Residue frames as qw, qx, qy, qz and C-alpha x, y, z in Angstrom:
[[0.044, -0.452, -0.187, 0.871, 2.94, 18.23, 30.34],
 [0.265, 0.058, -0.518, -0.811, 0.73, 17.86, 27.21],
 [0.425, 0.290, 0.736, -0.439, -3.01, 17.21, 27.36],
 [0.131, -0.066, -0.690, -0.709, -5.14, 16.16, 24.39],
 [0.353, 0.277, 0.573, -0.686, -8.85, 16.90, 24.68],
 [0.083, 0.388, 0.814, 0.423, -11.69, 15.45, 22.60],
 [0.094, 0.272, 0.250, -0.924, -13.98, 18.44, 22.14],
 [0.479, 0.512, 0.645, -0.303, -17.03, 16.99, 20.42],
 [0.554, 0.759, 0.333, 0.075, -18.11, 19.01, 17.39],
 [0.038, 0.953, -0.272, -0.129, -14.90, 21.10, 17.60],
 [0.737, 0.454, -0.475, 0.159, -12.56, 18.12, 16.96],
 [0.797, -0.447, -0.240, 0.326, -9.76, 17.97, 19.48],
 [0.034, 0.948, -0.203, 0.243, -7.36, 20.38, 21.15],
 [0.769, 0.052, -0.384, 0.508, -3.83, 20.24, 22.49],
 [0.333, -0.912, 0.045, -0.236, -3.01, 22.02, 25.78],
 [0.586, 0.313, -0.526, 0.531, 0.30, 22.48, 27.55],
 [0.617, -0.748, -0.243, 0.029, 0.50, 22.41, 31.33],
 [0.323, 0.690, -0.373, 0.529, 3.10, 24.85, 32.62],
 [0.011, -0.210, 0.790, -0.576, 2.30, 23.91, 36.23],
 [0.013, -0.330, -0.931, 0.158, -0.56, 22.30, 38.13],
 [0.126, 0.656, 0.490, -0.560, -2.62, 25.49, 38.08],
 [0.255, 0.692, -0.185, -0.650, -1.93, 26.83, 34.60],
 [0.602, 0.194, 0.712, 0.306, -2.67, 25.42, 31.16],
 [0.244, 0.617, -0.152, -0.732, -2.70, 27.00, 27.71],
 [0.817, 0.457, 0.345, -0.075, -4.06, 25.89, 24.37],
 [0.246, -0.562, 0.554, 0.563, -1.30, 25.26, 21.80],
 [0.090, 0.119, -0.783, -0.604, -3.29, 23.65, 18.97],
 [0.624, 0.283, 0.441, -0.579, -6.75, 22.87, 17.64],
 [0.023, -0.130, 0.875, 0.466, -7.66, 20.20, 15.09],
 [0.626, 0.216, 0.200, -0.722, -11.22, 20.48, 13.78],
 [0.157, 0.041, 0.954, 0.253, -12.76, 17.27, 12.42],
 [0.289, -0.168, -0.494, -0.802, -16.05, 16.95, 10.53],
 [0.610, -0.439, -0.593, -0.289, -18.13, 15.04, 13.06],
 [0.606, -0.726, 0.103, -0.309, -18.35, 14.48, 16.79],
 [0.448, 0.455, -0.703, 0.313, -14.96, 13.64, 18.28],
 [0.808, -0.480, -0.183, -0.287, -15.58, 11.09, 21.01],
 [0.856, -0.450, 0.105, 0.232, -12.13, 9.94, 22.12],
 [0.402, 0.808, -0.393, 0.177, -8.45, 10.82, 21.96],
 [0.894, -0.391, 0.113, 0.186, -5.51, 8.62, 23.02],
 [0.230, 0.849, -0.474, 0.043, -1.82, 9.62, 23.01],
 [0.890, -0.283, 0.351, 0.059, 0.60, 6.69, 22.82],
 [0.754, -0.095, 0.437, 0.482, 4.08, 5.98, 21.52],
 [0.228, -0.285, 0.337, 0.868, 4.51, 9.26, 19.62],
 [0.106, -0.305, -0.660, -0.678, 1.07, 9.28, 18.00],
 [0.354, 0.161, 0.442, -0.809, -2.33, 10.72, 18.81],
 [0.062, -0.258, -0.902, -0.342, -5.35, 8.56, 17.87],
 [0.351, 0.136, 0.281, -0.883, -8.85, 10.06, 17.69],
 [0.146, 0.391, 0.896, 0.153, -12.31, 8.67, 17.05],
 [0.272, 0.203, -0.025, -0.940, -14.72, 10.93, 15.26],
 [0.619, 0.298, 0.616, -0.386, -18.27, 9.66, 14.77],
 [0.672, 0.680, 0.081, -0.281, -18.34, 10.54, 11.07],
 [0.393, 0.768, -0.502, -0.066, -14.65, 10.23, 10.12],
 [0.964, -0.065, -0.243, 0.091, -13.67, 7.16, 12.13],
 [0.755, -0.469, 0.059, 0.454, -10.08, 6.69, 13.33],
 [0.381, 0.879, -0.149, 0.246, -7.58, 9.47, 12.64],
 [0.829, -0.315, -0.039, 0.461, -3.86, 9.18, 13.47],
 [0.156, 0.962, -0.135, 0.180, -1.53, 12.14, 14.02],
 [0.716, 0.166, -0.352, 0.579, 2.25, 12.20, 14.48],
 [0.421, -0.888, -0.183, -0.037, 2.83, 13.86, 17.86],
 [0.715, 0.066, -0.133, 0.683, 6.58, 14.59, 17.51],
 [0.109, 0.142, -0.091, 0.980, 5.74, 18.30, 17.65],
 [0.024, -0.538, -0.790, 0.292, 2.67, 18.79, 19.90],
 [0.101, 0.589, 0.110, -0.794, 2.30, 22.39, 18.66],
 [0.485, 0.483, -0.375, -0.624, 1.89, 21.20, 15.04],
 [0.666, -0.007, 0.741, -0.084, 0.52, 17.67, 14.79],
 [0.278, 0.367, -0.625, -0.631, 0.71, 16.04, 11.37],
 [0.858, 0.130, 0.253, -0.429, -2.10, 13.76, 10.12],
 [0.013, -0.476, 0.840, 0.260, -0.57, 10.46, 8.99],
 [0.122, -0.065, -0.969, -0.207, -3.35, 7.89, 8.74],
 [0.551, 0.001, 0.165, -0.818, -7.06, 7.12, 8.84],
 [0.053, -0.132, -0.983, -0.115, -9.55, 4.27, 9.02],
 [0.471, 0.047, 0.089, -0.876, -13.24, 4.82, 8.28],
 [0.204, 0.177, 0.962, -0.031, -15.53, 1.88, 8.92],
 [0.191, -0.399, -0.615, -0.653, -18.90, 1.81, 7.19],
 [0.469, -0.723, -0.479, -0.168, -21.15, 3.81, 9.46],
 [0.232, -0.882, 0.172, -0.373, -20.54, 5.76, 12.66],
 [0.652, 0.140, -0.584, 0.463, -17.57, 5.26, 15.03],
 [0.498, -0.789, -0.131, -0.335, -17.81, 5.67, 18.78],
 [0.704, -0.665, 0.249, 0.020, -15.05, 4.04, 20.86],
 [0.593, 0.654, -0.432, 0.184, -11.33, 3.41, 20.69],
 [0.741, -0.592, 0.297, 0.109, -8.61, 1.41, 22.46],
 [0.554, 0.723, -0.409, 0.056, -4.98, 1.16, 21.34],
 [0.838, -0.442, 0.239, 0.212, -2.21, -1.32, 22.15],
 [0.408, -0.532, 0.483, 0.563, 1.26, -1.67, 20.63],
 [0.195, -0.091, 0.754, 0.621, 0.29, -2.91, 17.18],
 [0.048, -0.478, -0.789, -0.383, -3.47, -2.52, 16.87],
 [0.276, -0.041, 0.216, -0.935, -6.31, -0.08, 17.37],
 [0.014, 0.392, 0.920, -0.018, -9.69, -1.42, 18.33],
 [0.195, 0.045, -0.107, -0.974, -12.48, 0.70, 16.90],
 [0.301, 0.455, 0.807, -0.227, -16.22, 0.31, 17.38],
 [0.254, 0.470, -0.159, -0.830, -18.14, 1.38, 14.37],
 [0.169, -0.020, -0.834, -0.525, -20.12, 0.52, 11.34],
 [0.642, -0.254, -0.217, -0.690, -23.75, -0.40, 11.25],
 [0.879, -0.306, -0.357, -0.078, -24.56, -2.40, 14.34],
 [0.345, -0.849, 0.350, -0.193, -21.51, -1.05, 16.24],
 [0.971, 0.079, -0.151, 0.165, -19.14, -3.88, 15.32],
 [0.501, -0.761, 0.327, 0.252, -15.65, -4.12, 16.75],
 [0.741, 0.638, -0.156, 0.138, -12.76, -3.71, 14.28],
 [0.715, -0.493, 0.242, 0.433, -9.14, -4.66, 14.84],
 [0.480, 0.874, -0.048, 0.065, -6.99, -2.23, 12.83],
 [0.842, -0.054, -0.011, 0.537, -3.27, -2.87, 12.18],
 [0.080, -0.990, 0.039, 0.107, -1.01, 0.06, 13.10],
 [0.801, -0.185, 0.241, 0.516, 2.38, -1.24, 11.95],
 [0.306, 0.138, 0.286, 0.898, 2.41, 1.53, 9.36],
 [0.104, 0.580, 0.516, -0.622, 0.15, 4.38, 10.58],
 [0.206, 0.421, -0.314, -0.826, 0.10, 5.85, 7.05],
 [0.498, 0.098, -0.698, -0.506, -1.44, 2.67, 5.70],
 [0.410, -0.080, 0.744, -0.522, -3.76, 1.35, 8.39],
 [0.522, 0.025, -0.655, -0.545, -5.98, -1.50, 7.41],
 [0.809, -0.286, 0.159, -0.488, -8.59, -3.79, 8.92],
 [0.059, 0.373, -0.924, 0.069, -6.98, -6.85, 10.34],
 [0.115, -0.321, -0.940, 0.024, -10.26, -8.34, 11.61],
 [0.303, -0.201, -0.017, -0.931, -13.77, -7.02, 11.94],
 [0.749, -0.306, -0.200, -0.553, -16.99, -7.85, 13.78],
 [0.318, 0.276, -0.832, 0.361, -15.07, -9.42, 16.64],
 [0.142, 0.155, 0.762, -0.612, -18.10, -9.28, 18.91],
 [0.018, 0.412, 0.835, 0.365, -21.68, -10.14, 18.02],
 [0.128, -0.827, -0.511, 0.198, -23.31, -7.29, 19.97],
 [0.205, 0.869, 0.022, 0.450, -23.06, -3.56, 19.62],
 [0.644, -0.153, -0.364, 0.655, -19.96, -2.56, 21.59],
 [0.168, -0.930, -0.252, -0.210, -20.68, 0.44, 23.85],
 [0.238, -0.892, 0.375, -0.090, -17.28, 0.74, 25.53],
 [0.939, 0.150, -0.213, 0.225, -13.86, -0.93, 25.55],
 [0.234, -0.869, 0.430, -0.077, -10.56, -0.95, 27.40],
 [0.798, 0.312, -0.483, 0.180, -7.31, -2.91, 27.29],
 [0.449, -0.721, 0.451, -0.275, -5.60, -4.34, 30.37],
 [0.427, -0.438, 0.791, -0.003, -2.86, -6.96, 30.68],
 [0.010, -0.160, 0.891, 0.426, -3.29, -8.65, 27.30],
 [0.140, 0.492, 0.858, -0.050, -7.09, -8.63, 27.41],
 [0.147, -0.193, -0.261, -0.934, -9.63, -6.46, 25.64],
 [0.078, 0.402, 0.787, -0.461, -12.74, -5.85, 27.76],
 [0.117, -0.247, -0.480, -0.834, -15.91, -4.83, 25.94],
 [0.263, 0.284, 0.600, -0.700, -19.09, -3.39, 27.41],
 [0.193, -0.208, -0.707, -0.648, -22.27, -4.38, 25.56],
 [0.515, -0.344, -0.033, -0.784, -25.90, -3.92, 26.46],
 [0.894, -0.244, -0.299, -0.228, -26.08, -7.48, 27.81],
 [0.843, -0.502, 0.041, 0.190, -22.84, -7.53, 29.78],
 [0.099, -0.839, 0.502, 0.185, -19.04, -7.53, 29.71],
 [0.955, 0.281, -0.052, 0.077, -16.99, -9.64, 27.28],
 [0.445, -0.711, 0.480, 0.256, -13.36, -10.58, 27.77],
 [0.820, 0.564, -0.098, 0.017, -11.19, -11.10, 24.65],
 [0.751, -0.419, 0.302, 0.412, -7.75, -12.73, 24.90],
 [0.397, 0.890, -0.178, -0.136, -5.25, -10.67, 22.85],
 [0.628, -0.504, 0.546, 0.232, -2.37, -13.12, 23.30],
 [0.483, 0.114, 0.695, 0.520, -2.60, -14.22, 19.65],
 [0.191, 0.482, 0.005, -0.855, -3.47, -11.08, 17.65],
 [0.288, 0.162, -0.694, -0.639, -4.28, -13.11, 14.56],
 [0.477, -0.297, -0.801, -0.207, -6.77, -15.23, 16.49],
 [0.240, -0.260, 0.403, -0.844, -8.52, -13.14, 19.10],
 [0.431, -0.279, -0.848, -0.134, -10.87, -15.21, 21.22],
 [0.515, -0.551, 0.054, -0.654, -13.72, -14.40, 23.58],
 [0.401, 0.131, -0.852, 0.312, -12.72, -16.22, 26.78],
 [0.098, -0.386, -0.760, 0.514, -15.46, -15.03, 29.15],
 [0.180, -0.473, -0.332, -0.796, -18.74, -13.17, 29.24],
 [0.109, -0.249, -0.708, 0.652, -20.35, -11.74, 32.32],
 [0.074, -0.651, -0.625, -0.424, -24.08, -10.96, 31.98],
 [0.184, -0.419, -0.350, 0.817, -24.91, -7.47, 33.22],
 [0.265, 0.791, 0.542, 0.104, -27.80, -5.32, 32.10],
 [0.182, 0.965, 0.121, 0.142, -26.90, -2.08, 30.32],
 [0.653, -0.419, 0.159, 0.610, -23.10, -2.01, 30.44],
 [0.378, 0.912, 0.160, 0.020, -22.31, 1.31, 28.73],
 [0.246, 0.840, -0.425, 0.230, -18.69, 2.06, 29.58],
 [0.940, -0.278, -0.075, 0.181, -15.69, 0.22, 31.04],
 [0.216, 0.817, -0.466, 0.262, -12.20, 0.96, 32.31],
 [0.901, -0.171, -0.330, 0.225, -9.52, -1.01, 34.11],
 [0.121, -0.836, 0.414, -0.339, -7.29, -0.07, 37.04],
 [0.237, -0.442, 0.847, -0.175, -4.72, -2.69, 37.92],
 [0.039, -0.051, -0.992, -0.111, -6.54, -5.99, 38.32],
 [0.220, 0.500, 0.672, -0.500, -9.99, -4.39, 38.62],
 [0.092, 0.396, 0.589, 0.698, -12.65, -3.38, 36.11]]
């Protein structure tokens, strides 16, 4: 019954759904740049802000989120995917892909960076794989060994800008 909305230059907002036809704003969190994404997972809210990078909020009380962690790559940040132990953030000069450890959200740190050689324009996680959209196609990264992520396939496709997964389909 809680909805988190990335609201661009306004940061992000929290809304509560009282029924299918009625929603009300219960919180607003301004950030300094353009908020591009928000993901709620396992008691936390993760946002990507172009200028501020990854921000992590404790979501125990949706009416009063508490900022608990941050990761700012060198340069702008655009996209975000989160699994159990890592956040995947595109950012930095050239749009590199960063793997950020989340074991302690108050002390996030880069686990690996520049995991893909092209500027990553979109990403999603499905069934132990990270799928990345780049201008030349779609890359598939095996996440089975987090300490040794490996590109296992690449599908050439002109101008892949965004990607999502539903079941066994991209």
